[in-house]
A tleap script that builds the chain and sets N, CA, C and O, in Angstrom:
source leaprc.protein.ff14SB
mol = sequence {
  NMET ILE GLY ALA ALA VAL MET ILE GLY LYS
  ILE ALA THR CYS GLU ILE GLU ASP VAL THR
  THR GLU ASP GLY LYS ASN ALA ALA ALA VAL
  ALA LEU GLY ARG LEU GLY GLY LYS LYS ARG
  ALA GLU GLY LEU SER PRO GLN LYS ARG SER
  GLU ILE ALA LYS LYS ALA ALA LYS SER ARG
  TRP LYS CARG
}
set mol.1.N position { 1.975 -8.647 -22.945 }
set mol.1.CA position { 1.881 -7.409 -23.651 }
set mol.1.C position { 0.514 -7.312 -24.348 }
set mol.1.O position { -0.121 -6.257 -24.345 }
set mol.2.N position { 0.080 -8.411 -24.932 }
set mol.2.CA position { -1.209 -8.399 -25.616 }
set mol.2.C position { -2.338 -8.174 -24.608 }
set mol.2.O position { -3.308 -7.471 -24.897 }
set mol.3.N position { -2.202 -8.777 -23.424 }
set mol.3.CA position { -3.209 -8.591 -22.383 }
set mol.3.C position { -3.346 -7.135 -21.979 }
set mol.3.O position { -4.453 -6.645 -21.754 }
set mol.4.N position { -2.213 -6.445 -21.888 }
set mol.4.CA position { -2.241 -5.027 -21.528 }
set mol.4.C position { -2.938 -4.215 -22.619 }
set mol.4.O position { -3.693 -3.287 -22.327 }
set mol.5.N position { -2.679 -4.575 -23.883 }
set mol.5.CA position { -3.315 -3.858 -24.989 }
set mol.5.C position { -4.825 -4.072 -24.985 }
set mol.5.O position { -5.593 -3.143 -25.234 }
set mol.6.N position { -5.240 -5.297 -24.702 }
set mol.6.CA position { -6.672 -5.592 -24.632 }
set mol.6.C position { -7.307 -4.809 -23.488 }
set mol.6.O position { -8.395 -4.252 -23.639 }
set mol.7.N position { -6.632 -4.768 -22.351 }
set mol.7.CA position { -7.140 -4.032 -21.191 }
set mol.7.C position { -7.291 -2.548 -21.518 }
set mol.7.O position { -8.306 -1.939 -21.181 }
set mol.8.N position { -6.293 -1.970 -22.170 }
set mol.8.CA position { -6.361 -0.553 -22.548 }
set mol.8.C position { -7.528 -0.307 -23.489 }
set mol.8.O position { -8.245 0.686 -23.359 }
set mol.9.N position { -7.715 -1.222 -24.441 }
set mol.9.CA position { -8.839 -1.099 -25.373 }
set mol.9.C position { -10.172 -1.142 -24.663 }
set mol.9.O position { -11.076 -0.374 -24.993 }
set mol.10.N position { -10.311 -2.038 -23.681 }
set mol.10.CA position { -11.567 -2.148 -22.939 }
set mol.10.C position { -11.815 -0.911 -22.080 }
set mol.10.O position { -12.954 -0.469 -21.932 }
set mol.11.N position { -10.756 -0.362 -21.522 }
set mol.11.CA position { -10.898 0.867 -20.736 }
set mol.11.C position { -11.314 2.017 -21.649 }
set mol.11.O position { -12.182 2.817 -21.300 }
set mol.12.N position { -10.679 2.092 -22.833 }
set mol.12.CA position { -10.975 3.173 -23.777 }
set mol.12.C position { -12.415 3.113 -24.286 }
set mol.12.O position { -13.025 4.151 -24.543 }
set mol.13.N position { -12.960 1.900 -24.433 }
set mol.13.CA position { -14.328 1.743 -24.943 }
set mol.13.C position { -15.349 1.640 -23.812 }
set mol.13.O position { -16.524 1.367 -24.055 }
set mol.14.N position { -14.903 1.855 -22.592 }
set mol.14.CA position { -15.757 1.832 -21.390 }
set mol.14.C position { -16.403 0.473 -21.135 }
set mol.14.O position { -17.447 0.399 -20.487 }
set mol.15.N position { -15.796 -0.604 -21.636 }
set mol.15.CA position { -16.277 -1.939 -21.308 }
set mol.15.C position { -15.982 -2.252 -19.841 }
set mol.15.O position { -16.778 -2.897 -19.158 }
set mol.16.N position { -14.836 -1.789 -19.376 }
set mol.16.CA position { -14.484 -1.916 -17.968 }
set mol.16.C position { -14.009 -0.562 -17.484 }
set mol.16.O position { -13.604 0.291 -18.273 }
set mol.17.N position { -14.063 -0.378 -16.173 }
set mol.17.CA position { -13.649 0.893 -15.578 }
set mol.17.C position { -12.214 0.770 -15.092 }
set mol.17.O position { -11.841 -0.236 -14.488 }
set mol.18.N position { -11.423 1.774 -15.350 }
set mol.18.CA position { -10.050 1.804 -14.871 }
set mol.18.C position { -10.081 2.143 -13.382 }
set mol.18.O position { -10.431 3.259 -12.998 }
set mol.19.N position { -9.715 1.177 -12.556 }
set mol.19.CA position { -9.766 1.371 -11.116 }
set mol.19.C position { -8.361 1.653 -10.608 }
set mol.19.O position { -7.502 0.771 -10.587 }
set mol.20.N position { -8.143 2.891 -10.201 }
set mol.20.CA position { -6.842 3.272 -9.664 }
set mol.20.C position { -7.038 3.891 -8.287 }
set mol.20.O position { -8.116 4.383 -7.954 }
set mol.21.N position { -5.983 3.854 -7.507 }
set mol.21.CA position { -6.025 4.463 -6.180 }
set mol.21.C position { -5.744 5.958 -6.320 }
set mol.21.O position { -5.498 6.450 -7.421 }
set mol.22.N position { -5.783 6.668 -5.206 }
set mol.22.CA position { -5.572 8.112 -5.229 }
set mol.22.C position { -4.178 8.495 -5.711 }
set mol.22.O position { -3.985 9.577 -6.265 }
set mol.23.N position { -3.196 7.598 -5.498 }
set mol.23.CA position { -1.835 7.912 -5.926 }
set mol.23.C position { -1.523 7.385 -7.329 }
set mol.23.O position { -0.369 7.399 -7.756 }
set mol.24.N position { -2.560 6.919 -8.049 }
set mol.24.CA position { -2.380 6.512 -9.440 }
set mol.24.C position { -2.038 5.053 -9.654 }
set mol.24.O position { -1.820 4.634 -10.791 }
set mol.25.N position { -1.984 4.266 -8.584 }
set mol.25.CA position { -1.646 2.855 -8.723 }
set mol.25.C position { -2.905 2.039 -9.006 }
set mol.25.O position { -4.011 2.436 -8.639 }
set mol.26.N position { -2.724 0.907 -9.658 }
set mol.26.CA position { -3.830 0.012 -9.946 }
set mol.26.C position { -4.282 -0.633 -8.639 }
set mol.26.O position { -3.474 -1.237 -7.934 }
set mol.27.N position { -5.557 -0.509 -8.317 }
set mol.27.CA position { -6.080 -1.004 -7.044 }
set mol.27.C position { -5.919 -2.521 -6.910 }
set mol.27.O position { -5.620 -3.007 -5.819 }
set mol.28.N position { -6.109 -3.269 -7.985 }
set mol.28.CA position { -5.956 -4.723 -7.932 }
set mol.28.C position { -4.511 -5.106 -7.639 }
set mol.28.O position { -4.258 -6.032 -6.868 }
set mol.29.N position { -3.576 -4.410 -8.241 }
set mol.29.CA position { -2.163 -4.690 -8.003 }
set mol.29.C position { -1.779 -4.374 -6.560 }
set mol.29.O position { -0.996 -5.100 -5.947 }
set mol.30.N position { -2.324 -3.310 -6.031 }
set mol.30.CA position { -2.048 -2.944 -4.637 }
set mol.30.C position { -2.564 -4.032 -3.697 }
set mol.30.O position { -1.875 -4.422 -2.754 }
set mol.31.N position { -3.774 -4.520 -3.955 }
set mol.31.CA position { -4.351 -5.575 -3.118 }
set mol.31.C position { -3.521 -6.853 -3.194 }
set mol.31.O position { -3.270 -7.490 -2.171 }
set mol.32.N position { -3.098 -7.226 -4.383 }
set mol.32.CA position { -2.278 -8.429 -4.523 }
set mol.32.C position { -0.929 -8.257 -3.834 }
set mol.32.O position { -0.407 -9.204 -3.245 }
set mol.33.N position { -0.376 -7.083 -3.902 }
set mol.33.CA position { 0.899 -6.821 -3.239 }
set mol.33.C position { 0.796 -6.977 -1.738 }
set mol.33.O position { 1.718 -7.485 -1.100 }
set mol.34.N position { -0.298 -6.554 -1.176 }
set mol.34.CA position { -0.498 -6.706 0.268 }
set mol.34.C position { -0.598 -8.172 0.647 }
set mol.34.O position { -0.054 -8.591 1.669 }
set mol.35.N position { -1.290 -8.951 -0.168 }
set mol.35.CA position { -1.411 -10.383 0.098 }
set mol.35.C position { -0.070 -11.085 -0.018 }
set mol.35.O position { 0.236 -11.990 0.758 }
set mol.36.N position { 0.724 -10.667 -0.986 }
set mol.36.CA position { 2.010 -11.315 -1.224 }
set mol.36.C position { 2.931 -11.245 -0.028 }
set mol.36.O position { 3.584 -12.233 0.310 }
set mol.37.N position { 2.995 -10.107 0.612 }
set mol.37.CA position { 3.849 -9.962 1.792 }
set mol.37.C position { 3.419 -10.855 2.935 }
set mol.37.O position { 4.259 -11.436 3.623 }
set mol.38.N position { 2.138 -10.969 3.142 }
set mol.38.CA position { 1.621 -11.821 4.215 }
set mol.38.C position { 1.909 -13.287 3.925 }
set mol.38.O position { 2.321 -14.032 4.815 }
set mol.39.N position { 1.691 -13.700 2.681 }
set mol.39.CA position { 1.945 -15.087 2.301 }
set mol.39.C position { 3.424 -15.418 2.432 }
set mol.39.O position { 3.788 -16.505 2.880 }
set mol.40.N position { 4.272 -14.477 2.040 }
set mol.40.CA position { 5.711 -14.718 2.149 }
set mol.40.C position { 6.117 -14.864 3.609 }
set mol.40.O position { 6.910 -15.740 3.952 }
set mol.41.N position { 5.578 -14.013 4.464 }
set mol.41.CA position { 5.910 -14.071 5.883 }
set mol.41.C position { 5.457 -15.390 6.513 }
set mol.41.O position { 6.133 -15.930 7.389 }
set mol.42.N position { 4.321 -15.900 6.065 }
set mol.42.CA position { 3.836 -17.174 6.601 }
set mol.42.C position { 4.794 -18.316 6.279 }
set mol.42.O position { 4.909 -19.263 7.058 }
set mol.43.N position { 5.475 -18.239 5.150 }
set mol.43.CA position { 6.378 -19.300 4.724 }
set mol.43.C position { 7.764 -19.219 5.331 }
set mol.43.O position { 8.564 -20.139 5.156 }
set mol.44.N position { 8.069 -18.148 6.038 }
set mol.44.CA position { 9.390 -17.970 6.635 }
set mol.44.C position { 9.394 -18.402 8.091 }
set mol.44.O position { 8.386 -18.303 8.791 }
set mol.45.N position { 10.541 -18.881 8.530 }
set mol.45.CA position { 10.682 -19.231 9.943 }
set mol.45.C position { 10.802 -17.936 10.753 }
set mol.45.O position { 11.173 -16.894 10.214 }
set mol.46.N position { 10.487 -18.008 12.044 }
set mol.46.CA position { 10.630 -16.808 12.880 }
set mol.46.C position { 12.061 -16.254 12.857 }
set mol.46.O position { 12.261 -15.040 12.883 }
set mol.47.N position { 13.044 -17.142 12.807 }
set mol.47.CA position { 14.434 -16.703 12.774 }
set mol.47.C position { 14.732 -15.934 11.481 }
set mol.47.O position { 15.393 -14.896 11.517 }
set mol.48.N position { 14.253 -16.434 10.352 }
set mol.48.CA position { 14.499 -15.770 9.074 }
set mol.48.C position { 13.786 -14.419 9.022 }
set mol.48.O position { 14.348 -13.441 8.528 }
set mol.49.N position { 12.545 -14.357 9.532 }
set mol.49.CA position { 11.827 -13.082 9.577 }
set mol.49.C position { 12.589 -12.072 10.417 }
set mol.49.O position { 12.667 -10.896 10.061 }
set mol.50.N position { 13.153 -12.527 11.533 }
set mol.50.CA position { 13.921 -11.648 12.407 }
set mol.50.C position { 15.164 -11.121 11.697 }
set mol.50.O position { 15.491 -9.940 11.813 }
set mol.51.N position { 15.857 -11.992 10.962 }
set mol.51.CA position { 17.040 -11.570 10.222 }
set mol.51.C position { 16.683 -10.504 9.178 }
set mol.51.O position { 17.392 -9.508 9.031 }
set mol.52.N position { 15.582 -10.723 8.459 }
set mol.52.CA position { 15.138 -9.774 7.441 }
set mol.52.C position { 14.778 -8.437 8.091 }
set mol.52.O position { 15.123 -7.378 7.566 }
set mol.53.N position { 14.088 -8.484 9.228 }
set mol.53.CA position { 13.687 -7.253 9.922 }
set mol.53.C position { 14.904 -6.482 10.424 }
set mol.53.O position { 14.950 -5.255 10.326 }
set mol.54.N position { 15.887 -7.201 10.960 }
set mol.54.CA position { 17.100 -6.539 11.450 }
set mol.54.C position { 17.859 -5.870 10.306 }
set mol.54.O position { 18.352 -4.750 10.447 }
set mol.55.N position { 17.947 -6.565 9.174 }
set mol.55.CA position { 18.629 -5.999 8.008 }
set mol.55.C position { 17.900 -4.749 7.513 }
set mol.55.O position { 18.533 -3.756 7.154 }
set mol.56.N position { 16.573 -4.802 7.497 }
set mol.56.CA position { 15.789 -3.653 7.056 }
set mol.56.C position { 15.959 -2.471 8.009 }
set mol.56.O position { 16.112 -1.331 7.568 }
set mol.57.N position { 15.931 -2.742 9.309 }
set mol.57.CA position { 16.090 -1.673 10.302 }
set mol.57.C position { 17.480 -1.046 10.199 }
set mol.57.O position { 17.630 0.173 10.277 }
set mol.58.N position { 18.479 -1.886 10.026 }
set mol.58.CA position { 19.848 -1.375 9.904 }
set mol.58.C position { 19.974 -0.487 8.671 }
set mol.58.O position { 20.595 0.575 8.718 }
set mol.59.N position { 19.385 -0.928 7.581 }
set mol.59.CA position { 19.421 -0.147 6.346 }
set mol.59.C position { 18.637 1.159 6.498 }
set mol.59.O position { 19.065 2.209 6.019 }
set mol.60.N position { 17.509 1.082 7.158 }
set mol.60.CA position { 16.636 2.258 7.325 }
set mol.60.C position { 17.305 3.326 8.189 }
set mol.60.O position { 17.225 4.515 7.878 }
set mol.61.N position { 17.959 2.910 9.266 }
set mol.61.CA position { 18.523 3.868 10.208 }
set mol.61.C position { 19.971 4.237 9.915 }
set mol.61.O position { 20.559 5.067 10.608 }
set mol.62.N position { 20.538 3.622 8.893 }
set mol.62.CA position { 21.920 3.908 8.515 }
set mol.62.C position { 22.078 5.287 7.926 }
set mol.62.O position { 23.142 5.894 8.049 }
set mol.63.N position { 21.051 5.788 7.294 }
set mol.63.CA position { 21.116 7.064 6.588 }
set mol.63.C position { 21.370 8.194 7.492 }
set mol.63.O position { 21.452 9.337 7.043 }
savepdb mol mol.pdb
quit
């Protein structure tokens, strides 16, 4: 919480620039999120990835 307050203060005083994407998300968080999915997939077996994909497809097309 304190880190967020410090960040807001630095943005307000123009010490750092608030970098957001076009949809309002923090660009650094978006980049880390993309890395996280790849790293998670690397740690899963092909069988487990297949199970997750099948569950996602079933959920997606169930609607």
